[in-house]
N, C-alpha and C positions, 0 to 999 in steps of 0.2 A: 478579808480584812477591810475594815472601814478606812477610807482615806480622809485626811484632814488637810485642807489647804491652809498654808501659812503664807500670808502676803505681807510684805514689810517695805518700809522706806527708811533708809539710813544714810546720813550724810557723813558722819565720822566713824561709822562702824559699830556704834553702841547698840543700836536697835537690831542690826544684823546679827551681832553676837547673841542677843537675847533670842532671836528667831532660831538660830542654830541650836542653842541650849534647849529651847522649848521643843524643837523637833526631836531631840534625843529623848526627852521625856514622853512625847507622844508615842514614839516607837516602843519605849519601855512599858507603856501602858496598853500596848496591844493594837495600836492603830498605825496606819502608814502615812507619814507626813510627806507633803509635797510643798517644798519651799520655793517661793518666787519673789523676786523684787517686784514692786508695784509697777515698774516700767515694763515688765515682761508679762503682766497679768491682765486679765479682763474680768469685769464683774460677773460675766457668765460662769467663770470658774467657781464662783460661790454656789451657784445652783447645781453644779456637777459634783459637789463634795458633800460627804456626810457630816463634816464638821468644819467650822471656820474660825481661824485665828488671824486677826489683823494687827499689825504693829506699825507704829509711826513715832518719829521724834516730833516734838512740838516746835513750831517756828513762830518767831515774833511774840505777840501777845496772845498765846493760846491757839494759834492757827495751825491748820494742816500744812505740811510742806507742799511746795509747788508740784512736785512729782506725783502727789496723791490726788490733785484736783480733778483730772479727767476721770480717774477711776471712781472717785466719790460721786461725780455726776452720773456716771454709768450705773451706779448702784440704784438709781431711781427706776431703772428698767427691770430689776430682778425681784422675784418673789421668793422669800426664804422659808416660808411655811413651817415655822417652828424649829428650823435647823439649829442645833447647838452652836453657839458662838462665844468668843471671848476676845478681849483686846488687850494689848500690851504696848509699852513704849518707854523710851528714856526721855528725861526732861531735865530742866535746870531750875531749881527752886528760887534762884535769884530773880527770875522773871515773875510778873504779877500773877500769871496763871500757870501752875505746874501741871504739865501733861495734858493740856487742853485738847490736843489733837486726839488723844486716846478717848476722851469724853465725847468728842464729835463723832468719831467712828462708831463708838458703842451706841450712841443715839440713832445713828443712821441704820445700823444693823437691826435695832429694835423696830424702827419705823418700817423697815422692809420685811418684818415678820420673823426675824431670828429670835431664838430663845437664849438669853444670857446664861451660860453654863457656869461661869466663874466671875467673880469680881475682877475688874480691870487690874492689871499689874503695871505699876509705874515705878521706875528706878531712876535714881538721881545719877545723871551723866553715865559714866562707864560702869557696867556691872562688876562688882567685886567677885572674888571667888565664891563667897557665901551667896551672893545674889545670883550668880550663875547657877548654883545648885537650886535656888528658889525657882529659877526659870525652868530647870529640868523637872522639878516637882510640879510646877504649874502645868506643863505639857502632859505629864503623866496623869495628873488628876483630871485634866480635860479628856484624855483618851479613855480613862476608866469610866467616866460618866457616859461617854459616847458608846462604848462597848456595852455597858450596863443597859442603856436605853435601847440598844439594838436587840438585846436578848429579851427584854421585858415585853 
């Protein structure tokens, strides 16, 4: 079974909630999720996984949260060679840049050679029950693409 690394940063629990729901979907799609806080992860984890999902809340004017900065820099040392990846996060649309951290992470993954498997998933603040289901489906779709690519 292919493993999918899910690395997230969460201040208020919103992005963590998304990560857990996405992990349920990954499992339902036939892959094995490995969920880690960015504080417990290393960029080398990305090279060791069949698929990559990164999640972050957005800080300030579209910036990465502080706890992601070291990991983001470490990403410059990895080569992702077409590995399927996607990005998710919570944001607050009252700020000038909604979900900017998600965009930064996706751009870095592409720069390091990952293949974007799904469009980024951005949710306003705390995920509603419906949005939690969207997260589950997001994870399931990601896993199905990963499993399909492994079979092809």
